C-alpha angles and dihedrals in degrees: 000000000000093000092061092056132077116271089227091064088060096051099268121134092213128093095219131044118258127183090253094051090048090052090052094046094048110048089151089072089069092215119152104189142042088239091059090051091048091052091049093050091049091051089051090049093240113152133189114245123163114227120242118230091203142035128211122219130171089214110102090207093051096112093049092048092050092048090050092050092047090052091050095046099039113032113197092245093054099049093068091057097051115088122220100270126164119207123198120202121187114218117237116227 
């Protein structure tokens, strides 16, 4: 999905997606305005949410636990064999 990729890989000079850069990257949508793109994204139940670069936890061992889980789930030998694939799951209400 285009939204899960970097805007630079689609010819944009920005580091984050904007409505204008999405319109430029998706001419096949045949949309002519930001409002039309907003309506389309709302119909597809796609919402804007800025990613957080950090998490807060009151647990003093949080970092150690996360590192342990990552080592269990993604062994170093397996990460090299997995391609960069983005999966989009729509929530069911």
